[in-house]
N, C-alpha and C positions, 0 to 999 in steps of 0.2 A: 415252276411257278412259286410265287411268294405266298405262303398261307395267310399272311396278314391281310392280303387283298380281300379275303372273303369275310372279314369282320366289318361291322358297320357301326358308325357313331350316329345315332338318331337324335335330332332335336325337333321338338314339336311334331312328333311322328303322326299325330292325328291329322295334321294338315295334308300329309302325303296321301292319306287314304281316299281323298276325294278324287284322285286320278286313277286311271285304269291300271290294273294290277301288273301285268307283265309286258305290256306293249312298249312302254317307254324305255329307251336305251340311251346310255351315256357312251359317246365315242370320244376317245382321247388319243392324241399322238404326241410322241416325244420329238425333240429336235432332230433326232436321227434314228433310223432303223425300225421303229416299233409303233404300231397302231393297235388299239384294243377296244373291245366293246363290252359294256357291263350292264346288267339288269339294274334299272334305277331303284326298284323296290327291294331286291334282295342283296344287291351288291355283287352277285355272282358274275365271274368273268364268262362271257358268252363266246368270245372269239379273240384270238390274238394273231396278228399278221406281221410277218417280217418284211419290211420294205427298206432295203439297204441304202444307207447314205442320208443326205440332208433332206428333211421334210419341211413342209410349210402348211398352208391353210387347209382346214377341213371345212367343207361347205355342204349343207343339206339341200338337196334338190327337191322340187315339188313332186317328183316321180318316185319318192321313197328310196332314193339312192344317196349315198354320201360320196363326195369326190375329194380326193387328197391330191395336193400339188406335190409331186415328187421332184424336188429341186435337183437332186444329184443326177437323175436320169432324164430330165426334161420330159416327163410323162405325167399323165393323169391316171390315178388308180381309183377305180370305182368299186363300191361295196353296196350290196343290197341290204337295206335297213331292216327288211322283214326276215330274211334268212340268215343275216350276219355272215355272209360269204362274199369273198372277192369275186367280181364278175368280169372285170376287164382292165386292161392297161392300154392306154392310148398315147401316142406321141402328142405332146402339148403344142408342137409347132410344126408347120410344113415350110417355114421360111428361114430356118436356121436359128430361130429364137431359142435361147437357153436360160436356165435358172428360173423356172416358173415359180414366182414367189406368192403374190396375192391373187385371189380369185374372187369373182363377183357374180352374183345372180342378178340378171337384168330382165325386166319386163318392159319391152318396147311397145309400140302401138299394136304390133301384130305378132310379135315373137317373144318366146321365153328363152333367154340365152345364158350361157355360162361364159364369162370372159376371164381369161387368164393373162396376167401381165408378166412378161419375161424381163427380168432385170438385166440380163445379158452379162457378158464378161469382157466384151471388146467394144465398149461404148455403144453407139447407136447401130452398129453393124448387126448385133444380135439382140437388140431390144425391140420387142414386138408386143402387140396385144392380139391374141387369138380368140375367136368367137366360136362357140359350139351351140348347136340347137339342142335343147332339152327334149329328150324323147319320152313317150309314155311307157316305154318297154326297155328291156335290156339291150345294149349295155348302158343306156341312160343318156348318152351324149352322141352327137354326130357332128363331124367337122362342118363348119360354115365358112368363115373367111378369116383373114389375118391382115394386119397392117403394121408397117414399121413406124416407130415413134422416136422421140429423143432418147438420150442415154439415161438408163434406169438408175436406181430403183423407182417404181411407179406406184401411184395411188389413182384410183378411178372415182369419178363422181357421176351419178346418174339418178334421175328422178323417175319413178314408175310412169310409163306411158310415153316418155320422150323417145325420140329417135336420134338423140345425140348424147355423146359421152365426152367428158373432159378428162384428160390424163395429165398427171404431173410427171416430169422427168428430172430426177433429183441431181443428176450430174451433167446438166446441159445449160448453156447460155443462149445458144441459137434457137433452141426449141424448148423453152422452159415449160410451157403448157401446150397441149395438143387438143384441138376440138375435132371429134370424129363424127361423121355421119354413119349411123348404123341402121338406117332404114332398110337397106338390103344387106343382111348379115353376111351373105356370101361375097360381098364386095364392099367392105368397110373402107372408108377413106378419110384422110386428114383434110379437113376443109379450112382450118386455121392453125397455123404454126406460130405460136406467140413467143417471140424472143425477148431478151432482156431489155433491148432498146425500147420496145413497145411498153415495157413496164417501168420506164423512167430511168433505166441505168444506161445512159448514153453520154456520160461526161468524160473528162480527161483525167480527173483525179481518181485514185483507187476506190474511194468510197462512193464514187459515182458510176462505176462500171462493174460488170459481172465477171467473175472468174470462178468456174466450178470448183477449182482446187482451193480457192480462198487465199491465194498468194499475191496476185496482182490486182485483186479487186474483191468484191463481196460475193461470197457463195450464197445464192438464194436458197438452195436446198429445199424445194417444196416437198412437204411430207405431211399428209393429213388432208382429207377431202370430204366434202359433203355437198348435197344438192337439195335445193327447194324447187318449186315449180317455176320460179322466175329466174333463178340464177344458180350457179355453182360457186363453191368457195374452195380455194387451195391455200394452205398454210405455208408460208415461207419460213422454215425453221431457222435459217441463217440470219434473217433480218427482223423477225418478229412481225412481219406484215401479213395481211390477208388479201389475196387476189380474188375479187368478185368478178366472175366471168359470165357473159351471156352467150346465147347461141350464135349470135352474129360475130363473135370474137372480140367484142368490146370488153375492156377490162377496167375496173376501178381498183386501186390499191389503197387499203386502209391500214393505218399504223396501229398496232395492238400493244406496243411497248413491252412485249414479253418475248419469249423465245422458245423454240422447240415445239413439239406437238405431234400427234399421230392420228387424230380422228376428229370427226364432227358429226352432227346430226341436225336434221331439220325439224322444226316445231310446227304444229298445226296452223299457226298464224302466218307461216311463210318465213319467219326468221330462222337463222341458223346459228348454232352454237359450236365453237371449235375449242379443243383443249390446247393448252400450252404448258410446257414443263416448268416455266419460270415466268414471273419471279417466285422464288421459294425461300424458305427459311435458310438463313446463312448468307443470303444475297440481299436483294432489295425487298424480299418478302417478310411477312410477319412471322412470329413464332408459330410453328406447326403448319405453316403454309406449304402446300405441296404442288402449287401451280395456280393457274387461273383459267377462267373461261372467257373467250372472246365471243360476245353475243352480238350478232350482226342483225340489224333491223330488216323487216320484211321488204323494204325497198332497196336493200343492199347498199345504203349510203351512210349509215351510222354504225358505230361500234362501241359497246360498253365492255368494261373489264370487271370480272367478278372473281375475287380471290376465293380459293378453296383450301380448307384446312384438313388435316388428317382426321380430326373430329371437330365438331362445331365448338365445343368447350375445351379443346385440348390446351394443355400447358406444357407438355413434355416435348422433347425434341422428336422430329419426324424421321430422323436417321436416314435421310436420303430418299424417302418415298416421293413419288411424283405421279402426276396424272398421265394417262396414256389414252386408252380407248374409252368410248362413251356410247351408251345406248339409252333409248327412251322407254320408260316403263309403260304398261298398258294404260295408265291414266292419262298418258300424253302430256304430262306435266313434270314428272320426276325423272331426272337424269341419274343413271347408274354409272359410276366412275371407278372401275377397279384400279387400285393403286399398283404401281410397278416401280422398279428401280433398275438402273443399269450399273449399280455399284456392287459391292461385295456382299457376302452372306450377312454380315453384320448390319447391312442396310435394308434387309428384306422388308417388303411391304406386306401387310396382312389385313387390309380393309377394302371395302367397297364404299366409297364416299357417295352421298346422295344429296342432290340439290333440286329443290322444287322451284320451277319457273312459272309464275302465274300473274297475269295482269301487269306485266312489266316489272315484277319484283322477283328477287331471288332469295330463297331461304335455304340455308344448309340444314339438312336433317341429320339425325344420328347415323354414323357409319355402321356398316355391317361387318362384323369380325369374321374373317375367313382364314385360310391358311396362308403361309408365307410364300413369297414369290421373288425370285431374283431374275431380272430381265423383264421384257414386255409380258403383260398378262392379257391374253386374248379371252374371249368368252363366246358362249352360244346361248340359244333359247329355243323353246318350243314355238311352233308357228303362231299360237295365240299369245305368246310372250307371258304366259302364266307362270313359267319357271325359267330361271336363268342358271347357267352352269359356268363356274370359274375354276381354272386349273390352279393348283397350289404346288408349284414345281419343287419347292424345297422339301415339302412333306410327302410328296408322292401321293397326293389325294386330289379330288375335285370336290368343290362345295356347290350344292344346289340351293338357290335362293328364291324365295317367294317375293317378288318385287312389290306386292301390295302391302304385306306386313313388314317387309324388311328383315325377315328371319331366315336363318339357314335351316332348311328342312332336312337335309341329309348330307353327310360327308362320306365319300366313298374312296377307299384305298384303290389306287390304280397302278399302272406300270411306272417305272422310274422316270422322274423329271417330266411330267406332262406339260406341254407347251400350249397346245390347242385343245379345245373341248367343245362338243356340240351335243344337242339332244335330238332324238328322233322319236316319233310317235306314229307308227304305221297304222 
């Protein structure tokens, strides 16, 4: 073990004392091989688990379990958040799905489900979405059903209480988006398979047709999803468009004039905000711009573009930092936007940008300084969203942030190169 893990850097320590002493735990995973748990108050390592090969999402279940998507073995690894022990390893697919990348906690009208999207390695033959019932006891999950979708990588959109899920298929033109009926989790089914022609790509010229490889046409590359009560949104990274989809399979495509993106979030008024990597500084963006927000109206028919900078008053170069994931703070108005980069170490991002959306206006607040990250930066939160945690892969730490004050409450040394991080409070 690395002795430096057991030292702590506290900022505004008094704000941390308002929370329970030893119950809160930080869980973090590396891109490969390692998962660890740390006491939030003391920083002490509580447990370390060897899970060989590629790893992905960590998700906190309402039954006090944490589930890890083990991509290398196509399995789910479950940990008890109260005992900090591994309790089960389950196959993630019964239909030959491989490479379980993203996982989602869904609450339908009658069920609480964990959905895992298999990216596959042989196009749509091993791209599936599997559903598991969340149990009140160990091992925490039970197999429900599974369905084949288009060729992965996938993102899912779902709004609490709905019995339908929409899925994006990044390497497909015949089934760019899938609408699933999950009212019976043991028998999920594709009710609408939306192809590129339905999305307007039905012409003879290359710019008018879809080609997943981007050689003989345009690669739509949907990546980034969000859901409101009225509609779901999927971000076409390859074209800068937003597909607004309803339960009946009808789609409206909005032009955002940006590109890239990874995430989105619904606001209380029913509007949806999606992130885009560009325009950025060095391209069509302004100095210090790290991307933009595509703000889609509550009726799903209009779109506004909101530039985001590394800092609201920034004048220095952003060094390749860009938007990625987004979450909504407890005030239901402020967006938390951890910056990421797919560039080299010299382009590391080290901020959480904040934008307040209120009464149709957008105001960028001061960014929160955290550690440096190369690659995507995921994050997690307590159930009441009173604390958020962000991995700092380059510094081998995680930063815990109070979203109300915009302050880092604690920075905890963890295992090398943390990629995912979540918080539990048994």
